[in-house]
ChimeraX commands (.cxc) that place a marker at each C-alpha (Angstrom):
marker #1 position -32.98,16.86,3.36 radius 0.5
marker #1 position -30.94,13.69,3.20 radius 0.5
marker #1 position -27.26,13.55,2.77 radius 0.5
marker #1 position -24.65,11.48,0.84 radius 0.5
marker #1 position -21.07,11.79,2.37 radius 0.5
marker #1 position -17.60,11.42,0.95 radius 0.5
marker #1 position -15.33,9.86,3.60 radius 0.5
marker #1 position -11.59,10.21,3.32 radius 0.5
marker #1 position -8.47,12.14,4.29 radius 0.5
marker #1 position -7.87,14.34,2.57 radius 0.5
marker #1 position -11.09,15.25,0.62 radius 0.5
marker #1 position -10.85,19.08,0.11 radius 0.5
marker #1 position -9.54,18.52,-3.44 radius 0.5
marker #1 position -12.41,16.36,-4.52 radius 0.5
marker #1 position -14.75,17.18,-7.51 radius 0.5
marker #1 position -17.32,14.68,-6.28 radius 0.5
marker #1 position -19.50,17.16,-4.36 radius 0.5
marker #1 position -19.89,19.41,-7.51 radius 0.5
marker #1 position -20.82,16.45,-9.79 radius 0.5
marker #1 position -23.18,14.68,-7.35 radius 0.5
marker #1 position -24.99,17.85,-6.34 radius 0.5
marker #1 position -25.56,18.86,-9.94 radius 0.5
marker #1 position -26.94,15.35,-10.55 radius 0.5
marker #1 position -29.20,15.44,-7.54 radius 0.5
marker #1 position -30.53,18.79,-8.48 radius 0.5
marker #1 position -31.04,17.60,-12.07 radius 0.5
marker #1 position -33.05,14.71,-10.87 radius 0.5
marker #1 position -35.16,16.84,-8.51 radius 0.5
marker #1 position -34.10,14.90,-5.39 radius 0.5
marker #1 position -34.03,16.65,-1.95 radius 0.5
marker #1 position -30.45,15.45,-1.03 radius 0.5
marker #1 position -27.11,16.96,-0.73 radius 0.5
marker #1 position -23.56,15.43,-1.18 radius 0.5
marker #1 position -20.89,16.60,1.31 radius 0.5
marker #1 position -17.16,15.90,1.63 radius 0.5
marker #1 position -16.17,15.10,5.08 radius 0.5
marker #1 position -12.54,14.84,6.13 radius 0.5
marker #1 position -12.40,11.64,8.13 radius 0.5
marker #1 position -9.16,10.66,9.98 radius 0.5
marker #1 position -8.81,6.92,10.60 radius 0.5
marker #1 position -9.95,7.02,14.22 radius 0.5
marker #1 position -13.23,8.69,13.27 radius 0.5
marker #1 position -14.11,6.28,10.48 radius 0.5
marker #1 position -16.19,3.85,12.67 radius 0.5
marker #1 position -18.48,6.55,13.99 radius 0.5
marker #1 position -18.97,8.09,10.52 radius 0.5
marker #1 position -19.94,4.79,9.14 radius 0.5
marker #1 position -22.29,4.04,11.95 radius 0.5
marker #1 position -24.01,7.35,11.51 radius 0.5
marker #1 position -24.98,6.38,7.93 radius 0.5
marker #1 position -27.51,3.97,9.53 radius 0.5
marker #1 position -29.74,7.00,10.34 radius 0.5
marker #1 position -32.48,7.85,7.86 radius 0.5
marker #1 position -30.93,11.25,7.20 radius 0.5
marker #1 position -28.29,9.56,5.00 radius 0.5
marker #1 position -28.54,7.82,1.61 radius 0.5
marker #1 position -25.11,6.44,1.77 radius 0.5
marker #1 position -21.48,7.42,1.21 radius 0.5
marker #1 position -18.46,7.30,-1.06 radius 0.5
marker #1 position -15.14,6.13,0.43 radius 0.5
marker #1 position -11.66,7.33,-0.79 radius 0.5
marker #1 position -8.11,7.17,0.47 radius 0.5
marker #1 position -7.14,5.84,2.79 radius 0.5
marker #1 position -10.25,4.01,3.94 radius 0.5
marker #1 position -11.24,1.72,0.94 radius 0.5
marker #1 position -10.10,-1.47,2.68 radius 0.5
marker #1 position -10.46,-0.36,6.41 radius 0.5
marker #1 position -14.21,0.32,5.92 radius 0.5
marker #1 position -15.10,-3.35,5.06 radius 0.5
marker #1 position -15.47,-4.81,8.56 radius 0.5
marker #1 position -17.91,-1.90,9.45 radius 0.5
marker #1 position -20.44,-2.98,6.83 radius 0.5
marker #1 position -23.17,-5.53,6.88 radius 0.5
marker #1 position -22.81,-6.88,3.42 radius 0.5
marker #1 position -20.58,-6.54,0.22 radius 0.5
marker #1 position -21.48,-6.97,-3.39 radius 0.5
marker #1 position -19.64,-9.89,-4.96 radius 0.5
marker #1 position -17.13,-7.66,-6.91 radius 0.5
marker #1 position -16.17,-5.69,-3.84 radius 0.5
marker #1 position -15.74,-8.82,-1.87 radius 0.5
marker #1 position -13.43,-10.31,-4.49 radius 0.5
marker #1 position -11.47,-7.08,-4.75 radius 0.5
marker #1 position -11.19,-6.44,-0.99 radius 0.5
marker #1 position -11.96,-2.68,-1.40 radius 0.5
marker #1 position -14.99,-0.60,-1.19 radius 0.5
marker #1 position -15.69,2.94,-2.57 radius 0.5
marker #1 position -19.41,3.03,-2.39 radius 0.5
marker #1 position -21.64,2.36,0.69 radius 0.5
marker #1 position -25.44,2.22,0.08 radius 0.5
marker #1 position -28.51,1.05,2.06 radius 0.5
marker #1 position -30.80,-1.79,1.40 radius 0.5
marker #1 position -34.54,-1.28,2.27 radius 0.5
marker #1 position -33.92,-3.08,5.52 radius 0.5
marker #1 position -31.28,-0.48,6.45 radius 0.5
marker #1 position -28.31,-2.82,5.96 radius 0.5
marker #1 position -25.06,-0.99,4.82 radius 0.5
marker #1 position -23.82,-2.62,1.62 radius 0.5
marker #1 position -20.28,-2.08,0.13 radius 0.5
marker #1 position -19.75,-1.83,-3.55 radius 0.5
marker #1 position -16.72,-1.19,-5.78 radius 0.5
marker #1 position -17.56,1.12,-8.70 radius 0.5
marker #1 position -13.89,1.85,-9.41 radius 0.5
marker #1 position -13.30,-1.43,-11.27 radius 0.5
marker #1 position -16.14,-1.20,-13.84 radius 0.5
marker #1 position -15.53,2.58,-14.24 radius 0.5
marker #1 position -11.86,1.88,-15.20 radius 0.5
marker #1 position -12.85,-0.74,-17.76 radius 0.5
marker #1 position -15.55,1.59,-19.17 radius 0.5
marker #1 position -13.20,4.45,-19.47 radius 0.5
marker #1 position -10.57,2.41,-21.13 radius 0.5
marker #1 position -13.19,1.27,-23.65 radius 0.5
marker #1 position -14.20,4.79,-24.29 radius 0.5
marker #1 position -10.50,5.55,-25.08 radius 0.5
marker #1 position -10.31,2.65,-27.52 radius 0.5
marker #1 position -8.30,0.33,-25.30 radius 0.5
marker #1 position -9.12,-3.47,-24.95 radius 0.5
marker #1 position -7.31,-5.04,-22.04 radius 0.5
marker #1 position -7.68,-8.57,-23.39 radius 0.5
marker #1 position -4.26,-9.92,-24.17 radius 0.5
marker #1 position -2.41,-6.84,-23.02 radius 0.5
marker #1 position 0.64,-6.56,-20.70 radius 0.5
marker #1 position -0.12,-4.17,-17.88 radius 0.5
marker #1 position 1.79,-2.33,-15.21 radius 0.5
marker #1 position -0.20,-1.03,-12.18 radius 0.5
marker #1 position 1.58,1.33,-9.92 radius 0.5
marker #1 position 0.52,1.26,-6.25 radius 0.5
marker #1 position -1.14,-1.41,-4.00 radius 0.5
marker #1 position -3.93,0.64,-2.23 radius 0.5
marker #1 position -7.59,0.12,-2.68 radius 0.5
marker #1 position -7.55,1.90,-6.09 radius 0.5
marker #1 position -4.80,-0.42,-7.29 radius 0.5
marker #1 position -6.74,-3.50,-6.13 radius 0.5
marker #1 position -9.70,-2.41,-8.19 radius 0.5
marker #1 position -7.51,-1.92,-11.28 radius 0.5
marker #1 position -5.58,-5.23,-10.89 radius 0.5
marker #1 position -8.83,-7.25,-10.30 radius 0.5
marker #1 position -10.62,-5.57,-13.11 radius 0.5
marker #1 position -7.82,-6.04,-15.62 radius 0.5
marker #1 position -7.18,-9.57,-14.62 radius 0.5
marker #1 position -10.75,-10.51,-15.03 radius 0.5
marker #1 position -10.73,-8.68,-18.47 radius 0.5
marker #1 position -8.10,-11.19,-19.74 radius 0.5
marker #1 position -4.76,-9.40,-19.64 radius 0.5
marker #1 position -1.84,-11.47,-20.67 radius 0.5
marker #1 position 0.45,-10.25,-17.93 radius 0.5
marker #1 position 0.12,-8.08,-14.90 radius 0.5
marker #1 position 2.94,-6.43,-13.02 radius 0.5
marker #1 position 2.10,-4.49,-9.74 radius 0.5
marker #1 position 4.87,-2.09,-8.67 radius 0.5
marker #1 position 4.85,-0.42,-5.27 radius 0.5
marker #1 position 7.10,1.43,-3.03 radius 0.5
marker #1 position 6.91,-1.62,-0.69 radius 0.5
marker #1 position 6.89,-4.78,-2.78 radius 0.5
marker #1 position 5.48,-6.88,0.00 radius 0.5
marker #1 position 2.17,-5.00,-0.42 radius 0.5
marker #1 position 2.27,-5.67,-4.16 radius 0.5
marker #1 position 2.95,-9.37,-3.53 radius 0.5
marker #1 position -0.05,-9.49,-1.06 radius 0.5
marker #1 position -2.39,-7.84,-3.68 radius 0.5
marker #1 position -1.43,-10.43,-6.32 radius 0.5
marker #1 position -1.72,-13.35,-3.94 radius 0.5
marker #1 position -5.19,-12.15,-2.98 radius 0.5
marker #1 position -6.10,-11.84,-6.61 radius 0.5
marker #1 position -5.01,-15.46,-7.33 radius 0.5
marker #1 position -6.92,-16.67,-4.29 radius 0.5
marker #1 position -10.08,-14.98,-5.41 radius 0.5
marker #1 position -9.96,-16.10,-9.01 radius 0.5
marker #1 position -8.60,-19.61,-8.69 radius 0.5
marker #1 position -9.12,-20.60,-4.90 radius 0.5
marker #1 position -5.34,-20.91,-4.70 radius 0.5
marker #1 position -2.91,-18.14,-3.69 radius 0.5
marker #1 position -0.60,-19.36,-6.37 radius 0.5
marker #1 position 2.59,-19.01,-4.40 radius 0.5
marker #1 position 5.53,-21.37,-4.96 radius 0.5
marker #1 position 7.03,-23.02,-1.90 radius 0.5
marker #1 position 9.53,-20.21,-1.91 radius 0.5
marker #1 position 6.81,-17.65,-1.69 radius 0.5
marker #1 position 7.07,-16.45,-5.31 radius 0.5
marker #1 position 4.19,-15.52,-7.72 radius 0.5
marker #1 position 3.97,-17.49,-10.90 radius 0.5
marker #1 position 4.01,-15.78,-14.27 radius 0.5
marker #1 position 2.39,-13.86,-15.83 radius 0.5
marker #1 position 1.92,-12.04,-12.48 radius 0.5
marker #1 position 4.80,-10.12,-10.91 radius 0.5
marker #1 position 5.34,-7.90,-7.92 radius 0.5
marker #1 position 8.10,-5.36,-7.97 radius 0.5
marker #1 position 9.42,-2.35,-6.07 radius 0.5
marker #1 position 9.24,0.92,-7.85 radius 0.5
marker #1 position 13.10,1.04,-7.75 radius 0.5
marker #1 position 13.54,-2.47,-9.00 radius 0.5
marker #1 position 15.77,-2.41,-12.22 radius 0.5
marker #1 position 13.61,-5.10,-13.72 radius 0.5
marker #1 position 10.64,-2.52,-13.83 radius 0.5
marker #1 position 12.28,-0.73,-16.79 radius 0.5
marker #1 position 12.00,-3.89,-19.06 radius 0.5
marker #1 position 8.32,-4.44,-17.92 radius 0.5
marker #1 position 7.54,-0.79,-18.76 radius 0.5
marker #1 position 9.22,-1.07,-22.24 radius 0.5
marker #1 position 7.05,-4.06,-23.12 radius 0.5
marker #1 position 3.77,-2.96,-21.55 radius 0.5
marker #1 position 0.58,-1.89,-23.52 radius 0.5
marker #1 position -0.96,-0.20,-20.40 radius 0.5
marker #1 position 0.52,1.74,-17.53 radius 0.5
marker #1 position -1.89,2.68,-14.77 radius 0.5
marker #1 position -1.02,5.06,-11.98 radius 0.5
marker #1 position -3.29,3.92,-9.07 radius 0.5
marker #1 position -1.45,5.97,-6.49 radius 0.5
marker #1 position -2.40,9.45,-5.20 radius 0.5
marker #1 position 1.05,10.78,-6.14 radius 0.5
marker #1 position 0.61,13.34,-8.91 radius 0.5
marker #1 position -1.90,15.76,-7.30 radius 0.5
marker #1 position 1.01,18.19,-6.63 radius 0.5
marker #1 position 2.75,19.78,-9.65 radius 0.5
marker #1 position 6.10,17.97,-10.29 radius 0.5
marker #1 position 5.16,14.94,-8.07 radius 0.5
marker #1 position 5.32,11.54,-9.67 radius 0.5
marker #1 position 5.37,7.94,-8.53 radius 0.5
marker #1 position 7.95,6.98,-11.24 radius 0.5
marker #1 position 10.23,9.45,-13.02 radius 0.5
marker #1 position 10.36,9.25,-16.91 radius 0.5
marker #1 position 8.80,5.83,-17.28 radius 0.5
marker #1 position 10.42,4.11,-20.33 radius 0.5
marker #1 position 7.18,3.28,-22.15 radius 0.5
marker #1 position 6.96,2.92,-25.93 radius 0.5
marker #1 position 4.59,4.48,-28.40 radius 0.5
marker #1 position 2.38,1.30,-28.18 radius 0.5
marker #1 position 1.56,2.07,-24.56 radius 0.5
marker #1 position -1.54,3.87,-23.04 radius 0.5
marker #1 position -0.37,5.73,-19.96 radius 0.5
marker #1 position -3.45,6.12,-17.76 radius 0.5
marker #1 position -3.39,8.11,-14.52 radius 0.5
marker #1 position -6.27,7.97,-11.96 radius 0.5
marker #1 position -5.36,11.46,-10.86 radius 0.5
marker #1 position -7.93,13.63,-12.70 radius 0.5
marker #1 position -5.66,16.36,-13.76 radius 0.5
marker #1 position -2.52,16.69,-16.06 radius 0.5
marker #1 position 0.46,15.01,-14.30 radius 0.5
marker #1 position 4.21,14.79,-14.69 radius 0.5
marker #1 position 3.86,11.02,-15.33 radius 0.5
marker #1 position 1.56,11.47,-18.22 radius 0.5
marker #1 position 3.65,14.28,-19.83 radius 0.5
marker #1 position 6.79,12.25,-19.51 radius 0.5
marker #1 position 5.06,9.19,-21.00 radius 0.5
marker #1 position 3.63,11.31,-23.84 radius 0.5
marker #1 position 7.19,12.71,-24.51 radius 0.5
marker #1 position 8.18,8.95,-25.26 radius 0.5
marker #1 position 5.29,8.61,-27.69 radius 0.5
marker #1 position 2.77,6.98,-25.51 radius 0.5
marker #1 position -0.94,7.90,-25.51 radius 0.5
marker #1 position -1.84,9.67,-22.25 radius 0.5
marker #1 position -5.15,9.85,-20.38 radius 0.5
marker #1 position -5.96,11.21,-16.99 radius 0.5
marker #1 position -8.63,9.92,-14.65 radius 0.5
marker #1 position -11.43,12.43,-15.33 radius 0.5
marker #1 position -13.61,9.86,-17.13 radius 0.5
marker #1 position -13.09,7.24,-14.38 radius 0.5
marker #1 position -14.09,9.64,-11.69 radius 0.5
marker #1 position -17.33,10.52,-13.48 radius 0.5
marker #1 position -18.14,7.00,-14.48 radius 0.5
marker #1 position -17.62,5.60,-10.87 radius 0.5
marker #1 position -19.64,8.45,-9.55 radius 0.5
marker #1 position -22.57,7.71,-11.90 radius 0.5
marker #1 position -22.57,4.08,-10.77 radius 0.5
marker #1 position -22.52,5.10,-7.19 radius 0.5
marker #1 position -25.25,7.60,-7.60 radius 0.5
marker #1 position -27.52,4.89,-9.15 radius 0.5
marker #1 position -27.14,2.87,-6.10 radius 0.5
marker #1 position -27.76,5.77,-3.69 radius 0.5
marker #1 position -30.95,6.88,-5.37 radius 0.5
marker #1 position -32.19,3.97,-7.45 radius 0.5
marker #1 position -32.23,6.32,-10.51 radius 0.5
marker #1 position -30.10,6.39,-13.63 radius 0.5
marker #1 position -27.36,9.04,-13.33 radius 0.5
marker #1 position -27.04,12.07,-15.72 radius 0.5
marker #1 position -23.61,11.36,-16.73 radius 0.5
marker #1 position -23.28,14.53,-18.95 radius 0.5
marker #1 position -24.53,16.68,-16.14 radius 0.5
marker #1 position -21.99,15.14,-13.74 radius 0.5
marker #1 position -19.13,15.70,-16.22 radius 0.5
marker #1 position -19.98,19.33,-16.82 radius 0.5
marker #1 position -20.20,20.03,-13.05 radius 0.5
marker #1 position -16.99,18.25,-12.24 radius 0.5
marker #1 position -14.98,19.75,-15.06 radius 0.5
marker #1 position -16.48,22.95,-16.18 radius 0.5
marker #1 position -13.35,24.28,-17.77 radius 0.5
marker link #1:1,2 radius 0.2
marker link #1:2,3 radius 0.2
marker link #1:3,4 radius 0.2
marker link #1:4,5 radius 0.2
marker link #1:5,6 radius 0.2
marker link #1:6,7 radius 0.2
marker link #1:7,8 radius 0.2
marker link #1:8,9 radius 0.2
marker link #1:9,10 radius 0.2
marker link #1:10,11 radius 0.2
marker link #1:11,12 radius 0.2
marker link #1:12,13 radius 0.2
marker link #1:13,14 radius 0.2
marker link #1:14,15 radius 0.2
marker link #1:15,16 radius 0.2
marker link #1:16,17 radius 0.2
marker link #1:17,18 radius 0.2
marker link #1:18,19 radius 0.2
marker link #1:19,20 radius 0.2
marker link #1:20,21 radius 0.2
marker link #1:21,22 radius 0.2
marker link #1:22,23 radius 0.2
marker link #1:23,24 radius 0.2
marker link #1:24,25 radius 0.2
marker link #1:25,26 radius 0.2
marker link #1:26,27 radius 0.2
marker link #1:27,28 radius 0.2
marker link #1:28,29 radius 0.2
marker link #1:29,30 radius 0.2
marker link #1:30,31 radius 0.2
marker link #1:31,32 radius 0.2
marker link #1:32,33 radius 0.2
marker link #1:33,34 radius 0.2
marker link #1:34,35 radius 0.2
marker link #1:35,36 radius 0.2
marker link #1:36,37 radius 0.2
marker link #1:37,38 radius 0.2
marker link #1:38,39 radius 0.2
marker link #1:39,40 radius 0.2
marker link #1:40,41 radius 0.2
marker link #1:41,42 radius 0.2
marker link #1:42,43 radius 0.2
marker link #1:43,44 radius 0.2
marker link #1:44,45 radius 0.2
marker link #1:45,46 radius 0.2
marker link #1:46,47 radius 0.2
marker link #1:47,48 radius 0.2
marker link #1:48,49 radius 0.2
marker link #1:49,50 radius 0.2
marker link #1:50,51 radius 0.2
marker link #1:51,52 radius 0.2
marker link #1:52,53 radius 0.2
marker link #1:53,54 radius 0.2
marker link #1:54,55 radius 0.2
marker link #1:55,56 radius 0.2
marker link #1:56,57 radius 0.2
marker link #1:57,58 radius 0.2
marker link #1:58,59 radius 0.2
marker link #1:59,60 radius 0.2
marker link #1:60,61 radius 0.2
marker link #1:61,62 radius 0.2
marker link #1:62,63 radius 0.2
marker link #1:63,64 radius 0.2
marker link #1:64,65 radius 0.2
marker link #1:65,66 radius 0.2
marker link #1:66,67 radius 0.2
marker link #1:67,68 radius 0.2
marker link #1:68,69 radius 0.2
marker link #1:69,70 radius 0.2
marker link #1:70,71 radius 0.2
marker link #1:71,72 radius 0.2
marker link #1:72,73 radius 0.2
marker link #1:73,74 radius 0.2
marker link #1:74,75 radius 0.2
marker link #1:75,76 radius 0.2
marker link #1:76,77 radius 0.2
marker link #1:77,78 radius 0.2
marker link #1:78,79 radius 0.2
marker link #1:79,80 radius 0.2
marker link #1:80,81 radius 0.2
marker link #1:81,82 radius 0.2
marker link #1:82,83 radius 0.2
marker link #1:83,84 radius 0.2
marker link #1:84,85 radius 0.2
marker link #1:85,86 radius 0.2
marker link #1:86,87 radius 0.2
marker link #1:87,88 radius 0.2
marker link #1:88,89 radius 0.2
marker link #1:89,90 radius 0.2
marker link #1:90,91 radius 0.2
marker link #1:91,92 radius 0.2
marker link #1:92,93 radius 0.2
marker link #1:93,94 radius 0.2
marker link #1:94,95 radius 0.2
marker link #1:95,96 radius 0.2
marker link #1:96,97 radius 0.2
marker link #1:97,98 radius 0.2
marker link #1:98,99 radius 0.2
marker link #1:99,100 radius 0.2
marker link #1:100,101 radius 0.2
marker link #1:101,102 radius 0.2
marker link #1:102,103 radius 0.2
marker link #1:103,104 radius 0.2
marker link #1:104,105 radius 0.2
marker link #1:105,106 radius 0.2
marker link #1:106,107 radius 0.2
marker link #1:107,108 radius 0.2
marker link #1:108,109 radius 0.2
marker link #1:109,110 radius 0.2
marker link #1:110,111 radius 0.2
marker link #1:111,112 radius 0.2
marker link #1:112,113 radius 0.2
marker link #1:113,114 radius 0.2
marker link #1:114,115 radius 0.2
marker link #1:115,116 radius 0.2
marker link #1:116,117 radius 0.2
marker link #1:117,118 radius 0.2
marker link #1:118,119 radius 0.2
marker link #1:119,120 radius 0.2
marker link #1:120,121 radius 0.2
marker link #1:121,122 radius 0.2
marker link #1:122,123 radius 0.2
marker link #1:123,124 radius 0.2
marker link #1:124,125 radius 0.2
marker link #1:125,126 radius 0.2
marker link #1:126,127 radius 0.2
marker link #1:127,128 radius 0.2
marker link #1:128,129 radius 0.2
marker link #1:129,130 radius 0.2
marker link #1:130,131 radius 0.2
marker link #1:131,132 radius 0.2
marker link #1:132,133 radius 0.2
marker link #1:133,134 radius 0.2
marker link #1:134,135 radius 0.2
marker link #1:135,136 radius 0.2
marker link #1:136,137 radius 0.2
marker link #1:137,138 radius 0.2
marker link #1:138,139 radius 0.2
marker link #1:139,140 radius 0.2
marker link #1:140,141 radius 0.2
marker link #1:141,142 radius 0.2
marker link #1:142,143 radius 0.2
marker link #1:143,144 radius 0.2
marker link #1:144,145 radius 0.2
marker link #1:145,146 radius 0.2
marker link #1:146,147 radius 0.2
marker link #1:147,148 radius 0.2
marker link #1:148,149 radius 0.2
marker link #1:149,150 radius 0.2
marker link #1:150,151 radius 0.2
marker link #1:151,152 radius 0.2
marker link #1:152,153 radius 0.2
marker link #1:153,154 radius 0.2
marker link #1:154,155 radius 0.2
marker link #1:155,156 radius 0.2
marker link #1:156,157 radius 0.2
marker link #1:157,158 radius 0.2
marker link #1:158,159 radius 0.2
marker link #1:159,160 radius 0.2
marker link #1:160,161 radius 0.2
marker link #1:161,162 radius 0.2
marker link #1:162,163 radius 0.2
marker link #1:163,164 radius 0.2
marker link #1:164,165 radius 0.2
marker link #1:165,166 radius 0.2
marker link #1:166,167 radius 0.2
marker link #1:167,168 radius 0.2
marker link #1:168,169 radius 0.2
marker link #1:169,170 radius 0.2
marker link #1:170,171 radius 0.2
marker link #1:171,172 radius 0.2
marker link #1:172,173 radius 0.2
marker link #1:173,174 radius 0.2
marker link #1:174,175 radius 0.2
marker link #1:175,176 radius 0.2
marker link #1:176,177 radius 0.2
marker link #1:177,178 radius 0.2
marker link #1:178,179 radius 0.2
marker link #1:179,180 radius 0.2
marker link #1:180,181 radius 0.2
marker link #1:181,182 radius 0.2
marker link #1:182,183 radius 0.2
marker link #1:183,184 radius 0.2
marker link #1:184,185 radius 0.2
marker link #1:185,186 radius 0.2
marker link #1:186,187 radius 0.2
marker link #1:187,188 radius 0.2
marker link #1:188,189 radius 0.2
marker link #1:189,190 radius 0.2
marker link #1:190,191 radius 0.2
marker link #1:191,192 radius 0.2
marker link #1:192,193 radius 0.2
marker link #1:193,194 radius 0.2
marker link #1:194,195 radius 0.2
marker link #1:195,196 radius 0.2
marker link #1:196,197 radius 0.2
marker link #1:197,198 radius 0.2
marker link #1:198,199 radius 0.2
marker link #1:199,200 radius 0.2
marker link #1:200,201 radius 0.2
marker link #1:201,202 radius 0.2
marker link #1:202,203 radius 0.2
marker link #1:203,204 radius 0.2
marker link #1:204,205 radius 0.2
marker link #1:205,206 radius 0.2
marker link #1:206,207 radius 0.2
marker link #1:207,208 radius 0.2
marker link #1:208,209 radius 0.2
marker link #1:209,210 radius 0.2
marker link #1:210,211 radius 0.2
marker link #1:211,212 radius 0.2
marker link #1:212,213 radius 0.2
marker link #1:213,214 radius 0.2
marker link #1:214,215 radius 0.2
marker link #1:215,216 radius 0.2
marker link #1:216,217 radius 0.2
marker link #1:217,218 radius 0.2
marker link #1:218,219 radius 0.2
marker link #1:219,220 radius 0.2
marker link #1:220,221 radius 0.2
marker link #1:221,222 radius 0.2
marker link #1:222,223 radius 0.2
marker link #1:223,224 radius 0.2
marker link #1:224,225 radius 0.2
marker link #1:225,226 radius 0.2
marker link #1:226,227 radius 0.2
marker link #1:227,228 radius 0.2
marker link #1:228,229 radius 0.2
marker link #1:229,230 radius 0.2
marker link #1:230,231 radius 0.2
marker link #1:231,232 radius 0.2
marker link #1:232,233 radius 0.2
marker link #1:233,234 radius 0.2
marker link #1:234,235 radius 0.2
marker link #1:235,236 radius 0.2
marker link #1:236,237 radius 0.2
marker link #1:237,238 radius 0.2
marker link #1:238,239 radius 0.2
marker link #1:239,240 radius 0.2
marker link #1:240,241 radius 0.2
marker link #1:241,242 radius 0.2
marker link #1:242,243 radius 0.2
marker link #1:243,244 radius 0.2
marker link #1:244,245 radius 0.2
marker link #1:245,246 radius 0.2
marker link #1:246,247 radius 0.2
marker link #1:247,248 radius 0.2
marker link #1:248,249 radius 0.2
marker link #1:249,250 radius 0.2
marker link #1:250,251 radius 0.2
marker link #1:251,252 radius 0.2
marker link #1:252,253 radius 0.2
marker link #1:253,254 radius 0.2
marker link #1:254,255 radius 0.2
marker link #1:255,256 radius 0.2
marker link #1:256,257 radius 0.2
marker link #1:257,258 radius 0.2
marker link #1:258,259 radius 0.2
marker link #1:259,260 radius 0.2
marker link #1:260,261 radius 0.2
marker link #1:261,262 radius 0.2
marker link #1:262,263 radius 0.2
marker link #1:263,264 radius 0.2
marker link #1:264,265 radius 0.2
marker link #1:265,266 radius 0.2
marker link #1:266,267 radius 0.2
marker link #1:267,268 radius 0.2
marker link #1:268,269 radius 0.2
marker link #1:269,270 radius 0.2
marker link #1:270,271 radius 0.2
marker link #1:271,272 radius 0.2
marker link #1:272,273 radius 0.2
marker link #1:273,274 radius 0.2
marker link #1:274,275 radius 0.2
marker link #1:275,276 radius 0.2
marker link #1:276,277 radius 0.2
marker link #1:277,278 radius 0.2
marker link #1:278,279 radius 0.2
marker link #1:279,280 radius 0.2
marker link #1:280,281 radius 0.2
marker link #1:281,282 radius 0.2
marker link #1:282,283 radius 0.2
marker link #1:283,284 radius 0.2
marker link #1:284,285 radius 0.2
view
């Protein structure tokens, strides 16, 4: 029986094994999906092991979505542009290919919730691999303004400089090292963030903060009723509750999880993914 792995640290909370195993069984495939806690020093060996015929591929989650790239043989164009990989699959010649299914999954789930990013003002919280996928996807979808806010603003600046370089071939920095409008990098505690949040149409939490009850990357964000607050954490969170209390629409990341998993499964197996089966298995309640 072949295997598909989830590589990350931590992984015990993940719903991916339930949804992928239900899909594999529905498709009648002799394969199993397993979550494998992978501390950073173990990542190269785990990825190298995927070359064995016993493996169909792997998903990659925090904190490895960027670190895994040098270990692969090739990248899909979108993954190369974003600079983050969440899916590794194998070509017929055995080469390991990195893909990013987070970006299209986010856009698909926003569309399913009636949100069109074109012309929108957006604030993304975080600067990790998930935040990179969100920022690149939304920029390519034609947002009017994009703010990336992170605990360390230098990482937010790096993300946006990479985005400009990928899209325009120029990092877009001024001689003083500043980003041009409508892109802006801020610290989470920057007083200017409040004004950006009050004017934004979409707030995306792309950090992992929110898994534990009461945790939030940003307390009581001053968003308005015209905002969609979207949390990639796939459970109710304090961020969403506080945004909703201010009149914003609130959506968690369940749809994004299932959609990115379906896109990954199609790459692993060459078969269309049974999305309804995956959703019911991941979120039976």
